[in-house]
C-alpha positions as CSV (number, residue, x, y, z in Angstrom):
1,M,-147.7,84.6,13.9
2,L,-149.8,84.0,17.2
3,E,-150.2,80.6,18.7
4,T,-153.6,79.6,19.7
5,S,-153.0,80.2,23.5
6,Q,-151.7,83.6,22.7
7,Q,-154.7,84.5,20.9
8,A,-156.7,83.4,23.8
9,E,-154.6,85.7,26.2
10,L,-154.8,88.6,23.8
11,K,-158.5,88.6,23.6
12,E,-158.8,88.5,27.3
13,L,-156.2,91.7,27.5
14,V,-158.1,93.4,24.7
15,N,-161.5,92.9,26.4
16,T,-160.2,94.3,29.7
17,P,-160.4,98.1,29.8
18,C,-156.9,99.4,30.7
19,N,-154.4,102.1,29.8
20,I,-152.9,101.3,26.5
21,V,-149.9,103.1,24.8
22,L,-149.3,102.8,20.9
23,V,-146.0,103.2,19.8
24,T,-144.6,103.5,16.2
25,H,-141.2,104.2,14.6
26,T,-139.3,107.3,14.3
27,N,-139.6,109.2,11.2
28,P,-143.1,107.8,10.7
29,D,-144.8,107.3,7.5
30,G,-148.4,106.7,6.3
31,D,-148.3,103.0,7.4
32,A,-147.1,103.9,10.8
33,I,-149.4,106.7,11.6
34,G,-152.4,105.2,9.8
35,S,-152.0,101.8,11.9
36,A,-151.5,103.6,15.1
37,M,-154.6,105.7,14.6
38,A,-156.7,102.6,13.5
39,M,-155.9,100.9,16.6
40,Y,-156.4,104.0,18.6
41,H,-160.1,104.0,17.3
42,Y,-160.5,100.3,17.7
43,L,-159.2,100.2,21.2
44,K,-161.3,103.2,22.2
45,K,-164.4,101.4,21.2
46,K,-163.4,98.6,23.4
47,G,-163.3,101.0,26.3
48,H,-159.6,101.6,26.8
49,R,-157.8,104.8,27.6
50,V,-155.5,105.0,24.7
51,T,-152.5,107.1,24.1
52,P,-150.7,107.0,20.6
53,M,-147.0,108.2,20.6
54,V,-143.9,108.7,18.4
55,S,-140.6,110.1,18.8
56,N,-140.8,113.0,16.1
57,R,-143.1,115.0,14.0
58,F,-145.0,113.2,11.1
59,P,-145.8,114.7,7.6
60,D,-148.5,117.2,7.4
61,F,-150.2,115.3,4.6
62,L,-151.2,112.7,7.3
63,S,-152.7,115.2,9.7
64,W,-156.3,114.7,8.1
65,L,-156.3,111.1,9.7
66,P,-159.1,111.1,12.3
67,D,-157.8,112.2,15.7
68,S,-154.2,112.3,14.7
69,D,-153.8,115.5,16.9
70,Q,-154.0,113.0,19.8
71,M,-150.6,111.7,18.8
72,I,-148.0,112.8,21.6
73,I,-144.6,113.6,19.8
74,H,-141.8,113.0,22.2
75,E,-139.6,116.0,20.8
76,Q,-142.5,118.3,21.6
77,Q,-144.0,116.8,24.8
78,P,-141.4,114.6,26.5
79,K,-142.8,114.8,29.9
80,L,-146.3,114.0,28.8
81,L,-145.2,111.1,26.9
82,K,-143.1,109.7,29.7
83,A,-146.1,110.0,32.2
84,A,-148.4,108.3,29.5
85,L,-145.7,105.3,29.2
86,L,-145.3,105.0,32.8
87,A,-149.0,104.6,33.3
88,A,-149.6,102.2,30.6
89,D,-150.7,98.6,31.2
90,L,-150.1,97.5,27.8
91,V,-147.9,98.6,24.8
92,F,-148.8,98.0,21.2
93,C,-145.8,98.4,18.9
94,L,-146.7,99.2,15.4
95,D,-144.8,99.0,12.1
96,F,-141.3,98.3,13.3
97,N,-139.3,95.1,13.9
98,D,-136.8,96.2,16.6
99,L,-137.3,98.5,19.7
100,S,-134.3,100.6,18.5
101,R,-136.6,101.9,15.6
102,T,-138.5,104.0,18.1
103,G,-135.8,106.7,18.2
104,S,-135.9,108.8,21.3
105,I,-138.4,106.8,22.9
106,Y,-136.4,103.5,23.1
107,D,-134.8,104.0,26.4
108,L,-138.2,104.5,28.1
109,L,-139.6,101.4,26.4
110,K,-136.7,99.3,27.1
111,V,-136.9,99.7,30.8
112,S,-140.7,99.3,30.8
113,D,-141.9,96.0,32.3
114,K,-145.5,96.2,30.7
115,P,-146.6,93.7,28.0
116,R,-145.4,94.5,24.6
117,I,-147.5,93.6,21.4
118,L,-145.9,93.7,18.1
119,I,-148.1,94.1,15.0
120,D,-145.7,94.4,11.9
121,H,-144.7,93.2,8.5
122,H,-140.9,93.9,8.2
123,L,-138.4,90.9,8.1
124,D,-136.8,89.4,11.0
125,P,-138.4,90.9,13.9
126,V,-136.4,90.9,17.2
127,V,-139.0,88.7,19.0
128,E,-137.2,88.8,22.4
129,D,-138.2,92.4,22.6
130,F,-142.1,91.6,22.6
131,D,-144.3,89.4,24.6
132,Y,-146.6,88.8,21.8
133,V,-145.7,88.7,17.9
134,F,-148.4,89.3,15.3
135,S,-146.0,89.5,12.3
136,T,-145.6,88.3,8.6
137,T,-143.9,89.7,5.4
138,N,-146.7,88.3,3.2
139,T,-148.8,91.2,3.5
140,S,-149.1,94.7,1.9
141,S,-148.7,96.8,5.1
142,T,-149.0,96.9,9.0
143,G,-152.5,98.4,8.3
144,E,-153.5,95.3,6.6
145,L,-152.3,93.3,9.6
146,V,-154.1,95.5,11.9
147,F,-157.4,94.7,9.9
148,D,-156.5,91.0,10.4
149,F,-155.8,91.5,14.1
150,I,-159.2,93.1,14.6
151,N,-160.9,90.2,12.9
152,L,-158.8,87.8,14.8
153,M,-160.0,89.5,18.1
154,G,-163.7,88.7,16.9
155,D,-164.4,92.3,16.4
156,A,-164.9,92.9,12.7
157,T,-168.1,94.6,13.3
158,L,-166.3,97.5,15.2
159,I,-164.5,98.6,12.0
160,D,-166.1,101.8,11.2
161,K,-165.4,104.7,8.8
162,N,-162.7,106.3,10.9
163,I,-160.9,102.9,11.1
164,A,-161.3,102.1,7.4
165,S,-159.8,105.5,6.5
166,C,-156.7,105.0,8.5
167,L,-156.3,101.5,7.3
168,Y,-156.9,102.5,3.7
169,A,-154.3,105.0,4.2
170,C,-151.7,102.4,5.5
171,I,-152.1,100.3,2.3
172,V,-152.3,102.9,-0.4
173,T,-149.0,104.8,0.9
174,D,-147.1,101.3,1.7
175,T,-147.9,99.9,-2.0
176,G,-147.2,103.3,-3.7
177,S,-150.8,103.5,-4.7
178,F,-151.1,99.7,-5.5
179,S,-148.0,99.7,-7.7
180,F,-145.6,97.5,-5.6
181,A,-146.1,95.2,-2.5
182,C,-149.7,94.2,-3.4
183,N,-149.3,91.2,-5.7
184,N,-151.9,89.3,-3.4
185,G,-155.7,89.1,-3.9
186,K,-156.2,89.3,-0.1
187,T,-155.0,92.9,-0.1
188,F,-157.8,93.9,-2.7
189,S,-160.4,92.0,-0.6
190,V,-159.2,94.0,2.5
191,V,-159.6,97.2,0.4
192,A,-163.1,96.2,-0.8
193,E,-164.2,95.7,2.9
194,L,-162.8,99.0,3.9
195,I,-164.6,100.9,0.9
196,K,-167.9,99.1,2.5
197,Q,-167.6,101.6,5.4
198,D,-168.3,104.5,2.8
199,I,-164.9,105.9,2.8
200,D,-164.0,108.2,-0.1
201,V,-161.0,106.6,-1.6
202,E,-160.5,109.5,-4.1
203,H,-160.7,112.1,-1.5
204,I,-158.3,110.2,0.7
205,H,-155.7,110.0,-2.4
206,R,-156.1,113.8,-2.7
207,L,-155.3,114.4,0.8
208,I,-152.2,112.1,0.7
209,Y,-150.8,113.1,-2.7
210,D,-152.2,116.4,-3.8
211,T,-151.0,118.6,-0.8
212,F,-147.6,119.7,-2.2
213,S,-146.4,123.0,-1.1
214,E,-144.5,125.0,-3.7
215,N,-141.2,124.6,-2.0
216,R,-141.8,120.8,-2.0
217,L,-142.5,120.7,-5.7
218,R,-139.4,122.8,-6.4
219,L,-137.2,120.5,-4.2
220,L,-138.3,117.7,-6.3
221,G,-137.3,119.3,-9.5
222,H,-134.0,120.3,-8.0
223,A,-133.4,116.8,-6.8
224,I,-133.9,115.4,-10.3
225,S,-132.2,117.9,-12.4
226,E,-129.3,118.9,-10.0
227,R,-128.8,116.0,-7.8
228,M,-129.4,112.7,-9.7
229,I,-126.4,110.6,-10.6
230,V,-126.9,107.6,-12.9
231,W,-124.6,104.6,-12.7
232,A,-125.9,103.0,-15.8
233,E,-123.3,100.2,-15.8
234,H,-124.5,99.2,-12.4
235,H,-128.3,99.6,-13.2
236,T,-128.4,102.2,-10.3
237,A,-129.3,105.9,-9.9
238,I,-129.0,108.1,-6.6
239,I,-130.3,111.5,-5.7
240,Y,-128.6,113.3,-3.0
241,L,-129.7,116.1,-1.1
242,N,-127.6,118.0,1.4
243,K,-128.4,120.3,4.3
244,E,-128.1,123.5,2.1
245,D,-130.7,122.1,-0.4
246,L,-133.0,121.4,2.4
247,R,-132.6,124.8,3.9
248,H,-133.0,126.6,0.6
249,Y,-136.3,124.9,0.0
250,N,-137.5,125.2,3.6
251,Y,-137.7,121.5,4.2
252,Q,-140.6,120.3,6.1
253,V,-141.1,116.8,7.4
254,G,-142.2,114.6,4.6
255,D,-141.1,116.8,1.8
256,T,-138.8,114.1,0.5
257,E,-141.3,111.2,0.6
258,G,-141.5,109.4,-2.6
259,I,-138.4,111.2,-4.3
260,V,-136.5,107.9,-4.1
261,N,-139.1,106.3,-6.5
262,Y,-138.4,108.4,-9.5
263,P,-135.1,107.1,-10.8
264,L,-136.9,103.6,-10.8
265,S,-138.9,104.9,-13.8
266,M,-136.0,105.0,-16.1
267,K,-135.4,102.1,-18.4
268,K,-132.7,99.5,-17.0
269,I,-132.5,101.1,-13.6
270,N,-133.0,98.3,-11.1
271,M,-132.1,100.1,-7.9
272,A,-132.6,103.8,-6.6
273,V,-131.2,105.4,-3.6
274,L,-132.0,108.9,-2.0
275,I,-129.2,110.1,0.3
276,T,-130.2,112.9,2.6
277,E,-128.0,114.8,4.9
278,K,-129.4,115.2,8.4
279,D,-127.8,117.4,11.2
280,K,-126.0,114.3,12.8
281,K,-126.1,111.7,10.1
282,V,-126.8,110.7,6.6
283,R,-130.0,108.9,5.9
284,L,-130.3,106.5,2.9
285,S,-133.5,105.4,1.3
286,F,-133.2,102.2,-1.0
287,R,-135.8,100.9,-3.7
288,S,-135.4,98.2,-6.0
289,K,-137.3,96.3,-8.8
290,G,-137.5,92.6,-9.1
291,S,-135.4,90.2,-7.2
292,F,-132.6,92.4,-6.0
293,S,-133.0,92.7,-2.0
294,V,-132.2,96.3,-0.8
295,N,-133.0,94.7,2.7
296,L,-129.8,92.7,2.6
297,F,-127.8,95.3,0.8
298,A,-128.7,98.0,3.4
299,R,-127.9,95.5,6.2
300,K,-124.7,94.6,5.0
301,H,-123.2,98.0,4.0
302,F,-125.3,100.7,5.9
303,N,-126.7,99.2,9.4
304,G,-130.1,99.3,7.8
305,G,-132.9,96.9,6.9
306,G,-136.5,96.9,5.7
307,H,-138.2,94.9,2.9
308,R,-136.8,93.2,-0.2
309,N,-137.6,96.2,-2.5
310,A,-137.7,99.2,0.0
311,A,-135.2,99.6,2.8
312,G,-133.3,102.2,4.8
313,G,-129.9,102.8,6.5
314,N,-127.7,105.5,8.0
315,T,-124.2,106.4,8.2
316,S,-122.0,109.1,10.2
317,L,-119.8,109.6,7.1
318,S,-120.1,112.9,5.1
319,I,-122.3,113.0,2.2
320,E,-119.4,112.7,-0.2
321,Q,-117.9,109.8,1.6
322,T,-121.5,108.1,1.7
323,I,-121.6,108.4,-2.1
324,S,-118.2,107.1,-2.6
325,K,-118.9,104.0,-0.1
326,L,-122.2,103.4,-1.9
327,K,-120.7,103.3,-5.3
328,E,-118.2,100.7,-4.2
329,A,-120.8,98.7,-2.6
330,V,-123.2,98.9,-5.8
331,A,-120.1,97.8,-7.8
332,S,-119.7,94.7,-5.9
333,S,-123.4,94.0,-6.3
334,S,-123.3,94.9,-10.1
335,H,-123.9,91.4,-11.3
336,E,-127.0,91.0,-9.2
337,L,-128.5,94.3,-10.5
338,N,-127.9,93.3,-14.1
339,Y,-131.1,91.7,-14.9
340,S,-134.4,92.4,-16.9
341,E,-137.9,92.1,-15.7
342,S,-139.1,91.3,-19.4
């Protein structure tokens, strides 16, 4: 976390209007977009000129977030994004621990000499990438850390309905509607403070979770009925989706969100993996129960990482080769996966 001297420096920076860019990770989720838009509204109220940006599109179920249409998407507007980054005086980095997680924006960020401020809750931040690091894993989400940051700057009274809505979206999505990563009373205290801003939590929940297209629901059914493999002896289940599956169900960004969690609802399954075939790579999403660290597993076998119970990875192997490699890796960890939460 920040040293006292750094807190004073940041307060001065935040209190001096300038051009600020907000950057989040590639393939952004609710915590990424929510924390970026919360910071957007906060910094605008401080008098800054603020530009949020991301490398690729975010899911449609997040498009209700206030002013999310102000987000510059690199794959759609590369020249505009580059110009905004060149004009920036400060860069806030949200919800990632390594600049490489920014995807196609990485090269532009790496050569920028502007101060970079990290706000993040992932393990092992690459601290040399940033000038200021506001980071801890002992929190539900980056959104909760943004709430803490605003308070640290002495600006709690600036949190309004727009900021609260964005921060609530962060927390509810990164905890799976309070089903994991929220075993901390502070998280619920923060939510109570957000609700004081007259946000409609039932409505927000519907906007996030009750906006499935027919194709998305049919893709979910296909994934479970036709593409799930259970390795009961290793307490693991996987779901794989190839490019043809995604084409057949007219895949849109965000359509596979949450699919990885379904196998964990089975008794004695302690790890679930979603394997998705993209154009140039295969993406893996890992989830686990209890003490098994998918962060360490993804780092060791699939050049990935994340949290103890939620992580991701990539490979250039075919989907068949990926499944074969994964089964070998799971077998080598079988004794660690053989536990009961009871």
